[in-house]
SETOR-905878 format. One record per residue: y, x, z of N, C-alpha, C in turn; residue number from 1. Coordinates in steps of 0.1 Angstrom, whole numbers, plus 5000, padded with zeros to 4 digits. Example, Ala and Ser with C-alpha at 12.3 -4.5 7.8 and 13.67 -1.06 7.14 Angstrom:
2
> nyy:nxx:nzz:cayy:caxx:cazz:cyy:cxx:czz:roke
> 4943:5132:5078:4955:5123:5078:4967:5132:5078:1
> 4978:5128:5071:4989:5137:5071:5000:5129:5079:2
//
This chain:
358
> nyy:nxx:nzz:cayy:caxx:cazz:cyy:cxx:czz:roke
> 7687:2278:8305:7686:2292:8301:7673:2298:8307:1
> 7668:2309:8300:7656:2316:8304:7658:2330:8306:2
> 7653:2336:8316:7655:2351:8319:7647:2359:8309:3
> 7638:2353:8301:7630:2360:8291:7637:2361:8277:4
> 7648:2354:8276:7655:2354:8263:7667:2364:8263:5
> 7670:2370:8251:7682:2378:8250:7694:2370:8253:6
> 7704:2375:8259:7717:2369:8262:7727:2373:8251:7
> 7734:2363:8245:7743:2366:8234:7757:2361:8238:8
> 7766:2370:8239:7780:2367:8241:7788:2372:8230:9
> 7789:2365:8219:7796:2369:8207:7807:2359:8203:10
> 7819:2363:8201:7830:2354:8198:7833:2353:8183:11
> 7829:2363:8176:7832:2363:8161:7821:2355:8154:12
> 7825:2344:8148:7816:2334:8143:7806:2340:8132:13
> 7812:2348:8123:7804:2354:8112:7793:2363:8118:14
> 7796:2371:8128:7786:2380:8134:7776:2371:8141:15
> 7780:2361:8149:7771:2352:8156:7761:2345:8146:16
> 7766:2341:8135:7758:2334:8125:7747:2344:8120:17
> 7751:2357:8117:7741:2367:8113:7730:2369:8124:18
> 7735:2370:8136:7725:2372:8147:7716:2361:8148:19
> 7720:2348:8147:7712:2337:8148:7701:2337:8136:20
> 7706:2341:8124:7697:2341:8113:7686:2352:8115:21
> 7690:2364:8120:7681:2375:8122:7671:2371:8133:22
> 7676:2365:8144:7667:2361:8155:7657:2351:8150:23
> 7660:2342:8141:7651:2332:8136:7640:2339:8128:24
> 7644:2349:8120:7634:2357:8112:7625:2365:8122:25
> 7630:2369:8133:7622:2377:8142:7614:2368:8152:26
> 7616:2355:8151:7609:2346:8160:7613:2347:8175:27
> 7626:2350:8177:7632:2352:8190:7642:2342:8194:28
> 7640:2335:8205:7649:2325:8209:7660:2332:8217:29
> 7673:2327:8216:7684:2333:8223:7691:2323:8233:30
> 7698:2329:8242:7707:2321:8251:7721:2326:8247:31
> 7729:2317:8241:7742:2320:8236:7752:2314:8246:32
> 7762:2322:8250:7773:2318:8259:7786:2321:8252:33
> 7797:2313:8256:7810:2315:8249:7818:2327:8254:34
> 7815:2332:8266:7823:2343:8272:7815:2349:8283:35
> 7820:2360:8289:7813:2367:8299:7813:2360:8312:36
> 7822:2351:8315:7822:2343:8327:7809:2334:8327:37
> 7807:2328:8315:7795:2320:8314:7782:2328:8314:38
> 7783:2341:8311:7771:2349:8310:7767:2354:8324:39
> 7775:2352:8334:7773:2358:8347:7759:2355:8353:40
> 7755:2342:8352:7742:2338:8358:7730:2345:8352:41
> 7731:2349:8339:7719:2355:8333:7721:2370:8331:42
> 7733:2375:8334:7736:2389:8331:7726:2399:8336:43
> 7722:2398:8348:7713:2408:8354:7698:2406:8349:44
> 7694:2394:8346:7680:2391:8344:7676:2391:8329:45
> 7685:2390:8320:7682:2389:8306:7676:2403:8301:46
> 7666:2402:8293:7659:2415:8288:7668:2423:8279:47
> 7678:2416:8273:7687:2423:8263:7700:2415:8262:48
> 7711:2422:8261:7724:2415:8260:7731:2420:8248:49
> 7735:2410:8239:7743:2413:8228:7757:2409:8230:50
> 7767:2418:8228:7781:2414:8229:7789:2420:8217:51
> 7801:2415:8216:7810:2421:8206:7822:2427:8213:52
> 7831:2433:8205:7842:2440:8210:7852:2431:8218:53
> 7853:2419:8213:7863:2410:8220:7858:2407:8234:54
> 7845:2405:8236:7839:2402:8249:7841:2414:8258:55
> 7840:2426:8253:7842:2438:8261:7856:2439:8266:56
> 7865:2434:8258:7880:2435:8262:7884:2423:8270:57
> 7875:2414:8273:7878:2402:8281:7880:2406:8296:58
> 7892:2408:8300:7895:2412:8314:7891:2402:8324:59
> 7889:2389:8321:7886:2379:8330:7871:2378:8333:60
> 7863:2386:8325:7849:2384:8327:7841:2397:8330:61
> 7848:2407:8336:7842:2419:8339:7829:2417:8347:62
> 7818:2424:8343:7805:2422:8349:7800:2436:8353:63
> 7790:2437:8362:7784:2449:8366:7778:2457:8354:64
> 7777:2470:8355:7771:2477:8345:7756:2475:8346:65
> 7749:2475:8335:7734:2473:8334:7729:2479:8321:66
> 7716:2481:8321:7710:2487:8308:7708:2476:8298:67
> 7705:2480:8286:7701:2470:8276:7712:2462:8270:68
> 7725:2468:8271:7736:2461:8265:7739:2467:8251:69
> 7739:2459:8241:7741:2463:8227:7754:2456:8221:70
> 7762:2464:8216:7774:2459:8209:7771:2457:8195:71
> 7773:2445:8190:7771:2441:8176:7784:2438:8169:72
> 7787:2444:8158:7800:2443:8151:7798:2441:8136:73
> 7808:2435:8130:7807:2434:8116:7815:2445:8109:74
> 7822:2453:8116:7830:2464:8110:7827:2477:8119:75
> 7827:2488:8113:7826:2501:8120:7837:2502:8131:76
> 7833:2507:8143:7843:2509:8154:7853:2520:8151:77
> 7865:2518:8155:7874:2529:8155:7873:2537:8168:78
> 7881:2547:8170:7880:2556:8182:7882:2547:8195:79
> 7892:2538:8195:7894:2530:8207:7882:2521:8210:80
> 7876:2516:8199:7864:2507:8201:7852:2515:8207:81
> 7850:2527:8203:7840:2536:8209:7843:2539:8223:82
> 7855:2542:8226:7859:2545:8240:7856:2533:8249:83
> 7860:2521:8244:7857:2508:8252:7842:2506:8254:84
> 7835:2508:8244:7820:2506:8245:7814:2516:8255:85
> 7818:2529:8254:7813:2539:8264:7817:2535:8278:86
> 7829:2531:8280:7834:2528:8294:7826:2516:8299:87
> 7822:2506:8291:7815:2494:8295:7800:2497:8297:88
> 7795:2508:8294:7781:2511:8295:7772:2506:8284:89
> 7778:2504:8272:7770:2500:8261:7760:2511:8257:90
> 7747:2507:8255:7737:2517:8252:7736:2519:8237:91
> 7740:2509:8229:7738:2511:8214:7748:2502:8207:92
> 7753:2507:8195:7762:2499:8187:7755:2497:8174:93
> 7755:2484:8169:7749:2480:8157:7759:2474:8148:94
> 7761:2479:8136:7771:2474:8127:7763:2466:8116:95
> 7766:2453:8114:7759:2445:8104:7767:2445:8091:96
> 7761:2445:8080:7747:2442:8078:7738:2455:8077:97
> 7744:2467:8078:7736:2479:8076:7725:2480:8087:98
> 7728:2475:8099:7718:2477:8110:7710:2465:8112:99
> 7708:2457:8102:7700:2444:8103:7686:2448:8108:100
> 7680:2458:8101:7666:2461:8104:7664:2465:8119:101
> 7674:2473:8124:7673:2477:8138:7674:2465:8147:102
> 7683:2456:8144:7684:2444:8152:7672:2435:8152:103
> 7666:2434:8140:7653:2427:8139:7643:2433:8149:104
> 7642:2447:8149:7632:2453:8157:7635:2451:8172:105
> 7647:2451:8176:7651:2449:8190:7647:2434:8194:106
> 7650:2425:8186:7647:2411:8189:7632:2408:8189:107
> 7625:2413:8179:7611:2411:8178:7604:2417:8190:108
> 7608:2429:8194:7602:2435:8206:7604:2427:8218:109
> 7616:2421:8220:7619:2412:8231:7611:2400:8231:110
> 7608:2394:8219:7601:2382:8217:7586:2383:8220:111
> 7580:2395:8218:7566:2397:8219:7562:2395:8234:112
> 7550:2389:8235:7544:2387:8248:7538:2400:8253:113
> 7539:2403:8266:7534:2416:8270:7518:2416:8269:114
> 7513:2428:8265:7499:2429:8264:7494:2442:8272:115
> 7481:2442:8274:7475:2453:8282:7473:2465:8274:116
> 7473:2464:8260:7471:2475:8252:7472:2472:8237:117
> 7470:2482:8229:7471:2481:8215:7460:2473:8209:118
> 7462:2466:8199:7452:2459:8192:7444:2469:8182:119
> 7435:2463:8174:7427:2472:8165:7427:2465:8151:120
> 7425:2473:8141:7425:2469:8127:7412:2472:8120:121
> 7406:2462:8115:7393:2463:8108:7395:2459:8093:122
> 7392:2467:8084:7391:2463:8070:7377:2460:8066:123
> 7374:2449:8058:7361:2446:8054:7361:2445:8038:124
> 7352:2452:8032:7352:2452:8017:7338:2452:8012:125
> 7335:2446:8001:7322:2446:7995:7318:2458:7988:126
> 7306:2463:7989:7301:2475:7982:7299:2471:7967:127
> 7297:2458:7964:7297:2453:7951:7303:2439:7951:128
> 7306:2434:7939:7311:2420:7939:7300:2410:7945:129
> 7305:2400:7952:7296:2391:7958:7288:2396:7970:130
> 7292:2407:7976:7284:2412:7987:7284:2404:8000:131
> 7294:2395:8001:7296:2387:8013:7306:2393:8023:132
> 7316:2400:8017:7326:2406:8026:7335:2395:8033:133
> 7338:2385:8026:7347:2375:8032:7340:2367:8043:134
> 7327:2364:8041:7319:2358:8051:7318:2367:8063:135
> 7315:2380:8061:7314:2389:8072:7327:2391:8080:136
> 7338:2392:8072:7351:2393:8079:7354:2381:8088:137
> 7351:2369:8083:7353:2357:8091:7343:2357:8103:138
> 7331:2362:8101:7322:2363:8112:7327:2372:8123:139
> 7333:2383:8120:7338:2392:8130:7349:2386:8137:140
> 7359:2379:8130:7370:2373:8137:7365:2362:8146:141
> 7355:2354:8142:7350:2343:8150:7343:2349:8163:142
> 7335:2360:8161:7328:2366:8172:7338:2371:8182:143
> 7349:2377:8178:7359:2382:8187:7365:2371:8195:144
> 7369:2360:8188:7375:2348:8195:7365:2342:8204:145
> 7352:2341:8200:7342:2335:8209:7340:2343:8222:146
> 7343:2356:8221:7342:2365:8233:7355:2364:8242:147
> 7364:2356:8238:7377:2354:8246:7388:2362:8241:148
> 7387:2370:8230:7398:2378:8224:7406:2370:8215:149
> 7417:2376:8211:7427:2371:8201:7424:2378:8188:150
> 7422:2370:8177:7419:2376:8164:7429:2370:8154:151
> 7433:2379:8145:7441:2375:8133:7433:2379:8121:152
> 7429:2369:8113:7421:2371:8101:7431:2370:8089:153
> 7432:2381:8082:7441:2383:8071:7434:2384:8058:154
> 7437:2375:8049:7431:2375:8035:7440:2383:8026:155
> 7434:2394:8020:7442:2403:8012:7437:2402:7997:156
> 7429:2392:7994:7423:2391:7980:7429:2378:7974:157
> 7439:2380:7965:7446:2369:7959:7437:2360:7950:158
> 7426:2366:7945:7417:2359:7936:7404:2353:7943:159
> 7404:2353:7956:7393:2349:7964:7392:2334:7965:160
> 7402:2327:7962:7402:2312:7964:7407:2308:7978:161
> 7408:2318:7987:7413:2315:8001:7402:2316:8011:162
> 7404:2325:8021:7394:2326:8031:7394:2314:8041:163
> 7404:2306:8040:7403:2293:8048:7392:2284:8043:164
> 7388:2285:8031:7376:2278:8026:7363:2282:8033:165
> 7362:2295:8036:7350:2300:8043:7349:2293:8057:166
> 7361:2291:8063:7361:2286:8076:7361:2271:8077:167
> 7362:2264:8065:7363:2250:8064:7377:2245:8069:168
> 7387:2254:8068:7400:2251:8073:7411:2249:8063:169
> 7406:2245:8050:7416:2244:8039:7425:2233:8041:170
> 7422:2223:8050:7432:2212:8053:7439:2214:8066:171
> 7437:2225:8073:7444:2227:8085:7459:2231:8082:172
> 7468:2225:8089:7482:2227:8086:7486:2242:8089:173
> 7495:2247:8082:7500:2261:8084:7503:2267:8071:174
> 7510:2279:8071:7514:2286:8059:7503:2294:8054:175
> 7503:2296:8041:7494:2306:8034:7503:2317:8028:176
> 7497:2327:8023:7504:2339:8018:7516:2335:8008:177
> 7514:2326:7998:7525:2323:7989:7537:2318:7996:178
> 7536:2313:8009:7547:2306:8016:7553:2316:8027:179
> 7546:2327:8029:7551:2336:8039:7561:2346:8034:180
> 7572:2347:8040:7582:2357:8037:7585:2365:8049:181
> 7584:2378:8047:7587:2388:8058:7600:2395:8055:182
> 7610:2393:8063:7623:2399:8061:7624:2412:8070:183
> 7631:2421:8064:7635:2433:8071:7623:2441:8077:184
> 7611:2438:8071:7599:2446:8075:7594:2444:8089:185
> 7598:2433:8095:7593:2430:8109:7591:2416:8111:186
> 7581:2412:8119:7578:2398:8122:7572:2398:8136:187
> 7574:2388:8144:7568:2387:8157:7555:2379:8156:188
> 7545:2383:8165:7532:2376:8165:7534:2361:8170:189
> 7544:2359:8178:7546:2345:8183:7550:2336:8171:190
> 7559:2342:8162:7563:2334:8150:7551:2332:8141:191
> 7543:2342:8139:7531:2340:8131:7522:2330:8137:192
> 7519:2330:8149:7510:2321:8156:7515:2307:8155:193
> 7528:2305:8155:7534:2291:8154:7533:2286:8139:194
> 7533:2295:8130:7534:2291:8116:7520:2290:8109:195
> 7510:2298:8113:7498:2299:8106:7487:2289:8112:196
> 7477:2286:8103:7466:2278:8108:7458:2285:8120:197
> 7454:2277:8129:7446:2283:8140:7432:2275:8140:198
> 7422:2283:8141:7408:2277:8141:7403:2277:8155:199
> 7399:2266:8159:7395:2264:8173:7379:2266:8174:200
> 7375:2267:8186:7360:2268:8188:7356:2278:8198:201
> 7363:2289:8200:7360:2300:8209:7369:2299:8221:202
> 7365:2308:8231:7373:2309:8243:7387:2316:8240:203
> 7387:2324:8229:7399:2331:8225:7407:2323:8214:204
> 7415:2331:8207:7423:2325:8197:7420:2331:8183:205
> 7419:2323:8173:7417:2328:8159:7428:2322:8150:206
> 7437:2331:8146:7448:2327:8137:7444:2332:8123:207
> 7447:2324:8112:7443:2328:8099:7455:2328:8089:208
> 7456:2339:8082:7466:2340:8071:7458:2341:8058:209
> 7456:2330:8051:7448:2330:8039:7457:2330:8027:210
> 7451:2335:8016:7457:2334:8003:7455:2319:7999:211
> 7464:2315:7989:7463:2301:7984:7454:2300:7972:212
> 7453:2287:7968:7446:2284:7955:7454:2288:7943:213
> 7467:2291:7945:7476:2295:7934:7486:2304:7941:214
> 7494:2310:7932:7505:2319:7937:7500:2333:7939:215
> 7509:2342:7943:7506:2356:7944:7500:2359:7958:216
> 7493:2371:7958:7488:2376:7971:7499:2383:7978:217
> 7495:2390:7989:7505:2396:7998:7511:2409:7992:218
> 7524:2412:7994:7530:2424:7991:7526:2435:8002:219
> 7526:2447:7998:7521:2457:8008:7530:2458:8021:220
> 7544:2456:8019:7552:2456:8031:7550:2444:8040:221
> 7546:2433:8034:7543:2421:8042:7530:2423:8049:222
> 7520:2428:8043:7507:2431:8050:7510:2441:8062:223
> 7518:2451:8059:7521:2461:8070:7527:2454:8082:224
> 7537:2445:8079:7544:2438:8090:7535:2429:8098:225
> 7527:2422:8091:7517:2412:8097:7507:2420:8106:226
> 7502:2431:8101:7492:2439:8109:7499:2445:8121:227
> 7511:2450:8119:7518:2456:8130:7521:2445:8141:228
> 7525:2433:8137:7527:2422:8147:7515:2420:8155:229
> 7503:2419:8148:7491:2416:8155:7487:2428:8165:230
> 7488:2440:8160:7485:2452:8168:7494:2453:8181:231
> 7507:2451:8179:7516:2451:8190:7512:2441:8201:232
> 7507:2429:8197:7504:2419:8206:7489:2419:8211:233
> 7482:2430:8208:7469:2432:8213:7458:2424:8205:234
> 7461:2419:8194:7451:2412:8186:7442:2422:8179:235
> 7429:2417:8176:7421:2424:8167:7424:2418:8153:236
> 7428:2426:8144:7432:2422:8130:7421:2425:8121:237
> 7416:2415:8115:7404:2416:8105:7410:2413:8091:238
> 7409:2423:8082:7414:2421:8069:7403:2420:8058:239
> 7403:2409:8051:7393:2408:8040:7399:2414:8027:240
> 7393:2425:8023:7399:2433:8012:7392:2430:7998:241
> 7400:2430:7987:7394:2429:7974:7388:2443:7970:242
> 7378:2443:7961:7372:2455:7957:7382:2464:7949:243
> 7391:2457:7941:7401:2464:7934:7413:2464:7944:244
> 7415:2474:7952:7424:2473:7963:7438:2470:7960:245
> 7444:2477:7950:7458:2475:7948:7467:2480:7959:246
> 7480:2479:7958:7489:2485:7968:7487:2478:7982:247
> 7485:2465:7982:7484:2459:7995:7471:2463:8002:248
> 7460:2464:7994:7447:2468:8000:7447:2482:8005:249
> 7454:2491:7998:7454:2505:8002:7463:2506:8015:250
> 7473:2497:8016:7481:2497:8028:7472:2494:8040:251
> 7462:2485:8039:7453:2482:8050:7444:2494:8053:252
> 7439:2501:8042:7431:2512:8044:7438:2523:8051:253
> 7451:2525:8049:7458:2536:8055:7460:2533:8070:254
> 7461:2521:8075:7463:2518:8089:7451:2514:8097:255
> 7440:2511:8090:7429:2505:8097:7422:2516:8106:256
> 7417:2511:8117:7409:2520:8126:7395:2522:8120:257
> 7390:2512:8112:7377:2512:8107:7376:2504:8094:258
> 7369:2509:8084:7367:2501:8072:7351:2499:8072:259
> 7347:2486:8071:7333:2483:8070:7330:2479:8056:260
> 7321:2486:8050:7317:2483:8036:7303:2475:8037:261
> 7303:2463:8031:7291:2455:8031:7283:2458:8019:262
> 7271:2463:8021:7262:2468:8010:7249:2460:8010:263
> 7246:2452:8000:7233:2446:7999:7223:2457:7996:264
> 7211:2455:8001:7200:2465:8000:7194:2465:7986:265
> 7202:2469:7976:7198:2469:7962:7202:2482:7956:266
> 7195:2487:7946:7198:2499:7939:7212:2500:7933:267
> 7216:2489:7926:7229:2489:7919:7240:2488:7929:268
> 7238:2480:7939:7248:2479:7950:7250:2492:7957:269
> 7239:2499:7959:7240:2512:7966:7248:2522:7958:270
> 7246:2522:7945:7253:2531:7936:7268:2528:7936:271
> 7271:2515:7935:7285:2510:7935:7292:2514:7948:272
> 7285:2511:7960:7291:2514:7973:7293:2529:7974:273
> 7285:2538:7969:7287:2552:7970:7300:2556:7963:274
> 7303:2551:7952:7316:2554:7945:7328:2549:7953:275
> 7326:2537:7959:7337:2531:7967:7340:2539:7980:276
> 7329:2543:7986:7331:2551:7999:7337:2564:7996:277
> 7334:2570:7985:7340:2583:7981:7355:2581:7980:278
> 7360:2570:7974:7374:2568:7973:7381:2565:7986:279
> 7374:2557:7994:7380:2553:8007:7381:2565:8017:280
> 7372:2574:8016:7373:2586:8025:7386:2594:8024:281
> 7392:2594:8013:7404:2602:8011:7415:2597:8019:282
> 7415:2584:8023:7426:2578:8030:7423:2570:8043:283
> 7410:2568:8045:7406:2560:8057:7403:2569:8069:284
> 7406:2565:8081:7402:2572:8093:7387:2572:8095:285
> 7381:2561:8092:7366:2560:8094:7361:2549:8085:286
> 7350:2552:8078:7343:2543:8069:7328:2541:8074:287
> 7324:2529:8076:7310:2526:8080:7304:2516:8071:288
> 7291:2514:8072:7283:2506:8063:7276:2494:8071:289
> 7277:2483:8065:7269:2471:8070:7259:2468:8059:290
> 7246:2471:8061:7236:2470:8051:7230:2456:8053:291
> 7230:2448:8042:7226:2434:8042:7214:2431:8034:292
> 7204:2425:8040:7192:2421:8033:7193:2407:8027:293
> 7183:2402:8021:7170:2408:8019:7170:2418:8007:294
> 7162:2428:8007:7161:2437:7996:7151:2432:7986:295
> 7154:2432:7973:7145:2427:7963:7132:2435:7962:296
> 7133:2448:7966:7121:2457:7965:7119:2465:7977:297
> 7122:2459:7989:7120:2466:8002:7127:2479:8003:298
> 7139:2480:7998:7147:2492:7999:7152:2494:8014:299
> 7147:2504:8021:7151:2506:8035:7166:2508:8037:300
> 7171:2503:8048:7185:2505:8052:7189:2520:8053:301
> 7180:2528:8059:7183:2542:8061:7184:2549:8047:302
> 7177:2545:8037:7178:2551:8024:7191:2547:8018:303
> 7195:2534:8020:7208:2530:8015:7219:2538:8021:304
> 7219:2540:8034:7229:2548:8041:7229:2562:8036:305
> 7218:2568:8033:7217:2582:8028:7223:2583:8015:306
> 7220:2574:8006:7225:2575:7992:7240:2572:7992:307
> 7244:2562:7999:7259:2559:7999:7266:2571:8007:308
> 7259:2578:8015:7265:2588:8024:7276:2582:8033:309
> 7271:2572:8040:7281:2565:8049:7274:2563:8063:310
> 7283:2561:8073:7278:2559:8087:7273:2544:8088:311
> 7260:2543:8092:7255:2529:8094:7261:2523:8106:312
> 7267:2511:8105:7272:2503:8116:7263:2492:8120:313
> 7257:2485:8110:7248:2474:8113:7239:2472:8102:314
> 7227:2466:8105:7217:2462:8095:7214:2447:8097:315
> 7216:2439:8087:7214:2425:8088:7204:2419:8079:316
> 7196:2410:8084:7187:2402:8075:7196:2390:8070:317
> 7190:2382:8061:7197:2371:8055:7200:2360:8066:318
> 7211:2354:8065:7215:2343:8074:7209:2330:8068:319
> 7200:2323:8076:7194:2311:8071:7204:2300:8067:320
> 7202:2293:8056:7210:2281:8053:7225:2284:8052:321
> 7229:2297:8049:7243:2301:8048:7250:2294:8036:322
> 7244:2294:8024:7251:2289:8013:7254:2274:8015:323
> 7245:2266:8020:7247:2252:8022:7258:2250:8033:324
> 7259:2257:8043:7269:2256:8053:7283:2259:8047:325
> 7284:2270:8039:7296:2273:8033:7301:2262:8023:326
> 7292:2257:8016:7295:2246:8006:7300:2234:8013:327
> 7296:2231:8025:7300:2219:8032:7311:2221:8042:328
> 7316:2233:8042:7327:2236:8051:7323:2236:8066:329
> 7310:2239:8068:7305:2239:8082:7300:2252:8087:330
> 7306:2263:8081:7301:2276:8084:7305:2280:8099:331
> 7296:2286:8106:7298:2292:8119:7286:2301:8122:332
> 7287:2313:8124:7276:2322:8126:7267:2317:8138:333
> 7254:2316:8136:7246:2311:8147:7245:2322:8158:334
> 7246:2317:8170:7245:2326:8182:7231:2333:8182:335
> 7231:2346:8182:7219:2353:8181:7213:2355:8167:336
> 7221:2350:8157:7217:2351:8143:7221:2364:8137:337
> 7217:2367:8124:7220:2380:8118:7235:2383:8117:338
> 7243:2373:8113:7258:2375:8111:7264:2378:8125:339
> 7260:2370:8135:7266:2372:8148:7262:2386:8153:340
> 7250:2390:8151:7246:2403:8156:7253:2415:8148:341
> 7254:2413:8135:7261:2423:8128:7276:2424:8131:342
> 7282:2413:8134:7296:2412:8138:7298:2419:8151:343
> 7289:2417:8161:7290:2423:8174:7289:2438:8173:344
> 7280:2443:8164:7278:2457:8162:7291:2464:8157:345
> 7297:2457:8147:7309:2463:8142:7321:2462:8152:346
> 7322:2451:8159:7332:2450:8169:7331:2461:8180:347
> 7318:2464:8184:7316:2475:8193:7321:2488:8188:348
> 7318:2491:8175:7322:2503:8168:7338:2504:8168:349
> 7344:2492:8165:7358:2492:8164:7365:2494:8177:350
> 7359:2489:8188:7365:2490:8201:7365:2505:8205:351
> 7354:2512:8202:7353:2526:8205:7363:2534:8197:352
> 7364:2531:8184:7373:2538:8176:7387:2536:8179:353
> 7391:2524:8183:7405:2521:8186:7409:2527:8199:354
> 7400:2528:8208:7403:2535:8221:7406:2550:8219:355
> 7398:2556:8210:7400:2570:8206:7413:2572:8200:356
> 7417:2563:8190:7429:2564:8183:7441:2562:8192:357
> 7440:2553:8202:7451:2551:8212:7453:2563:8220:358
//
């Protein structure tokens, strides 16, 4: 047994089966005991205790009052049941299946590793098609992991072919969006970390949730649950967004601390980005620009920012030999190179913004 796991003393088999199913969905391991006598060793140390009415009425297993005791039942309590629960110091009563979502939240919160603070959310989108948003999103996630942070890279573009291809991780084991099911609107970061591909190389951790080569992209409620899991665990969540945002994309815009629009230094791209930024401003907390060279006609970055009417976050020249590295699955931003520098600038802006939001 572990003092970090919820303690479950449930005698009703149907209720216990439901609790085990919900705990699996929440990524939470449980310590199950047959009665309160067996629960004595863990009673004071467990972060959460789940009991049923039969256990509370067990006269042979009376235990000291403590906080964090939840009564789980398959039927609404009668007056006598409420009196027993109150006398035993029960803090909360959950009746399944109606209270499934509340139980998922309790178990997921217990399963989460403690963190020093809230994570941050960055959305990356191209000012025009082919602007390099996916490559830049991957660069930001890599840069954060290289600095020792935990990053979650989320692919929200079902037609992109999969951001795992950018990282050369298409053969890395783990789930992609078509295989990910989020139940009851909640998922734990520990469960995601165990299920998703992880890209090594930095001092920190980089976990990737990519779209597949077939199948649907993410649903908005699934995107919300995944982002929430990362933020609760202190991760920097980087979302690669499609230009046609759809419901899942707008879900990211609504919760992101910062949206970075990648704008090639071109007249047409600048005009396109201007329209996009106008739309994003209605729902985003903050929108900034990453101006990418080379410019076909020496269009200055400050002119691009003025025309788009956006906050400049970074200006980048072209990354040498980028296309070849991507084609070979060998992409990694060069230390001190344009992509690494642009990613660092955006991460600095994101850190400032997330501190203000917190």
